[in-house]
C-alpha positions as CSV (number, residue, x, y, z in Angstrom):
1,M,-23.3,45.6,-41.3
2,K,-21.5,44.7,-38.1
3,T,-24.6,43.2,-36.6
4,I,-25.3,41.2,-39.9
5,I,-21.7,39.9,-39.9
6,A,-21.9,39.0,-36.0
7,S,-25.0,37.4,-36.6
8,L,-23.9,35.2,-39.5
9,I,-20.7,34.2,-37.3
10,G,-22.9,33.0,-34.6
11,F,-24.8,31.1,-37.0
12,T,-21.8,29.4,-38.6
13,L,-20.7,28.4,-35.1
14,A,-24.0,26.8,-34.2
15,L,-23.8,24.8,-37.5
16,L,-20.2,23.8,-36.7
17,S,-21.2,22.4,-33.2
18,P,-22.6,18.8,-33.1
19,Q,-23.7,19.5,-29.7
20,I,-26.2,22.1,-30.8
21,V,-27.2,21.0,-34.4
22,Q,-28.5,17.3,-34.3
23,A,-31.2,15.2,-36.1
24,Q,-34.3,14.2,-34.6
25,G,-33.7,11.1,-32.3
26,T,-34.5,7.8,-34.3
27,T,-35.7,4.3,-32.8
28,Y,-33.3,2.2,-34.7
29,M,-33.8,-1.1,-32.9
30,S,-37.1,-2.5,-31.3
31,N,-38.9,-5.7,-30.7
32,L,-41.2,-4.8,-28.2
33,G,-44.0,-5.1,-30.4
34,Q,-43.3,-9.1,-30.5
35,A,-45.4,-11.2,-28.1
36,S,-43.3,-12.1,-24.9
37,A,-42.3,-16.0,-24.8
38,G,-41.3,-15.7,-21.1
39,S,-38.6,-13.9,-18.9
40,L,-35.4,-14.5,-17.2
41,A,-34.6,-13.4,-13.7
42,V,-32.1,-10.4,-12.9
43,G,-30.2,-10.4,-9.5
44,S,-27.0,-9.7,-7.9
45,D,-26.0,-13.4,-8.8
46,S,-27.7,-13.5,-12.1
47,W,-26.4,-10.8,-14.4
48,L,-28.0,-10.6,-17.8
49,A,-26.7,-9.1,-21.0
50,T,-27.5,-8.7,-24.5
51,L,-25.7,-7.4,-27.5
52,F,-26.4,-5.0,-30.3
53,E,-24.1,-3.3,-33.0
54,A,-24.6,0.2,-33.9
55,G,-25.1,1.3,-37.5
56,T,-23.1,2.8,-40.2
57,N,-23.1,6.5,-39.7
58,S,-19.2,7.6,-39.8
59,S,-19.5,10.1,-36.9
60,G,-21.4,7.6,-34.7
61,Y,-24.7,8.1,-32.8
62,T,-25.6,9.9,-29.5
63,L,-27.5,7.4,-27.4
64,N,-30.7,9.0,-26.2
65,S,-32.6,6.2,-24.5
66,I,-32.8,2.3,-24.0
67,Q,-36.4,0.8,-23.4
68,L,-36.7,-2.5,-21.7
69,A,-39.6,-4.8,-21.6
70,M,-40.0,-6.2,-18.2
71,A,-42.4,-8.8,-16.4
72,G,-43.6,-8.7,-12.9
73,A,-41.0,-9.3,-10.4
74,S,-40.9,-12.0,-7.8
75,G,-39.9,-11.5,-4.1
76,N,-38.7,-8.2,-3.0
77,P,-35.6,-7.1,-5.3
78,N,-34.0,-3.9,-5.0
79,G,-31.3,-1.9,-6.6
80,F,-32.1,-2.5,-10.2
81,T,-29.2,-1.1,-12.4
82,V,-28.9,-0.7,-16.5
83,M,-25.4,-0.3,-17.7
84,L,-23.9,0.0,-21.2
85,Y,-20.8,-2.1,-21.9
86,N,-18.3,-2.3,-24.6
87,E,-17.1,-5.6,-26.2
88,Q,-14.4,-7.6,-24.5
89,G,-11.3,-7.8,-26.7
90,I,-11.6,-9.1,-30.0
91,S,-11.9,-12.8,-29.4
92,G,-15.6,-13.1,-28.8
93,E,-19.0,-11.4,-28.1
94,H,-18.7,-10.8,-24.4
95,P,-19.2,-7.9,-22.2
96,G,-16.0,-5.9,-21.6
97,S,-15.9,-2.6,-19.6
98,N,-18.6,-0.6,-18.2
99,L,-19.2,2.7,-20.3
100,G,-22.0,4.0,-18.0
101,T,-25.0,3.7,-15.9
102,L,-28.4,4.7,-17.3
103,N,-31.0,6.6,-15.3
104,G,-34.5,5.2,-15.1
105,S,-36.6,3.3,-12.7
106,L,-34.5,1.6,-9.9
107,N,-37.4,-0.7,-9.0
108,P,-39.5,-2.0,-12.2
109,V,-41.3,-4.8,-10.4
110,I,-44.7,-4.3,-12.2
111,G,-44.6,-5.6,-15.8
112,G,-44.1,-2.9,-18.7
113,V,-41.8,-0.9,-20.9
114,F,-39.2,1.2,-18.8
115,T,-37.0,3.9,-20.3
116,Y,-33.5,4.4,-19.2
117,T,-31.5,7.3,-20.4
118,P,-27.4,8.0,-20.1
119,V,-26.3,10.2,-17.0
120,S,-24.0,12.0,-19.4
121,N,-23.3,12.1,-23.3
122,L,-22.8,8.4,-24.6
123,T,-21.5,8.3,-28.2
124,L,-21.8,5.1,-30.0
125,S,-19.1,4.3,-32.5
126,P,-20.4,3.1,-36.1
127,N,-20.0,-0.6,-36.8
128,T,-19.2,-1.4,-33.2
129,V,-20.7,-4.0,-30.7
130,Y,-22.2,-2.8,-27.2
131,F,-24.0,-4.7,-24.6
132,I,-27.0,-3.9,-22.4
133,V,-26.3,-5.1,-18.8
134,L,-28.7,-5.7,-16.1
135,T,-28.1,-6.6,-12.4
136,S,-29.5,-5.6,-9.1
137,G,-28.9,-5.6,-5.3
138,T,-30.6,-8.9,-4.4
139,T,-29.7,-12.5,-4.9
140,V,-32.4,-14.0,-6.9
141,A,-33.5,-16.3,-3.7
142,N,-34.5,-13.2,-2.2
143,G,-36.3,-11.6,-5.3
144,A,-35.5,-11.1,-8.8
145,Y,-36.5,-8.6,-11.6
146,E,-37.7,-10.3,-14.8
147,W,-36.4,-9.3,-18.3
148,D,-38.9,-10.3,-21.1
149,Y,-37.7,-12.1,-24.2
150,T,-39.3,-13.1,-27.3
151,S,-38.9,-16.5,-29.5
152,V,-38.9,-14.3,-32.6
153,N,-35.6,-13.7,-34.4
154,S,-35.4,-10.6,-36.2
155,P,-31.8,-9.5,-36.3
156,F,-31.6,-6.7,-38.9
157,W,-32.6,-2.8,-38.8
158,P,-32.4,0.1,-40.8
159,G,-29.1,1.9,-41.1
160,G,-26.8,-1.2,-40.5
161,W,-27.9,-1.7,-36.9
162,F,-27.8,-5.4,-35.9
163,G,-28.4,-7.7,-33.0
164,S,-28.8,-11.4,-32.7
165,G,-32.5,-11.2,-32.7
166,A,-32.5,-8.1,-30.7
167,G,-29.7,-9.9,-28.9
168,G,-29.5,-13.3,-27.4
169,F,-29.1,-13.1,-23.7
170,Q,-25.6,-14.0,-21.8
171,A,-25.7,-14.7,-18.0
172,F,-23.0,-13.8,-15.6
173,S,-23.3,-15.4,-12.2
174,N,-20.0,-16.5,-10.8
175,G,-17.9,-13.3,-10.9
176,S,-15.6,-14.5,-13.5
177,S,-17.2,-15.4,-16.8
178,W,-20.1,-14.9,-18.9
179,N,-22.1,-17.6,-20.6
180,S,-24.4,-17.6,-23.6
181,L,-28.1,-18.5,-23.7
182,D,-29.4,-19.8,-26.6
183,S,-32.8,-19.3,-28.3
184,D,-34.0,-16.6,-26.2
185,Y,-34.0,-12.8,-27.7
186,A,-34.1,-10.1,-25.0
187,Q,-37.0,-7.4,-25.6
188,F,-35.7,-3.9,-25.8
189,A,-35.6,-0.6,-28.0
190,I,-32.8,1.7,-28.9
191,D,-33.3,5.5,-29.6
192,A,-30.3,7.2,-31.1
193,T,-29.4,10.5,-32.9
194,P,-26.6,10.3,-35.6
195,V,-23.7,12.7,-35.0
196,P,-23.6,15.1,-38.0
197,E,-20.2,14.8,-39.9
198,P,-18.1,18.0,-39.3
199,G,-17.1,18.5,-42.7
200,I,-21.1,18.7,-43.9
201,L,-21.5,21.2,-41.0
202,G,-18.7,23.5,-42.1
203,L,-19.6,23.5,-45.7
204,L,-23.2,24.6,-44.8
205,G,-22.0,27.3,-42.5
206,L,-19.4,28.7,-45.0
207,G,-21.9,28.2,-47.8
208,G,-24.6,30.3,-45.8
209,L,-22.2,32.9,-45.1
210,A,-21.0,33.3,-48.8
211,F,-24.8,33.5,-49.6
212,F,-25.6,36.4,-47.2
213,C,-22.4,38.3,-48.1
214,H,-23.3,38.1,-52.0
215,R,-26.7,39.5,-51.5
216,R,-25.4,42.3,-49.3
217,K,-23.0,43.4,-52.0
218,S,-25.8,43.0,-54.7
219,K,-27.8,45.7,-52.8
220,A,-25.0,47.8,-52.1
């Protein structure tokens, strides 16, 4: 009996831990299948950013990965960096503070799709704007990475996710401000996992415990 109770308690605790119990990751946003219409240079003097808005899941989402479509680099760039930023204040859609740097290829010089993952757990709040921000360690004149874009505007995805055509570009070059670039839509994909609601997990755990206790009493 003690063994059964201990097992049920462990089972319940597991259900109550969102770090242990997670739904399978889902690609919520992607325009990687669209034809590239060109690319924009990424350098230490040419930061690029694109926005997206997380979906409506009330407990938010665990960010699993971001994929970027890159064209072949020019010159000899180095120090490619991918970051996630929040939105600046409440006045406009511009990058604010760096929430974390993502792991992946530091030198994507050959064209293709590259995957970047958070160094530590990153939770996206629901209905909140974020920015993917790229820079590098070299000026464009000495070599630049190239972020692909598409001319196809497809801003809405399932679950309430949103991007301005998967995110219009913004450029940062003078160290003090961002400037919007019209008509170009950065090519990327986002994979995330909905964070389970604690209340639902608690009910599942307690329901399972009550069920097994009832069966035990019935056999007694």
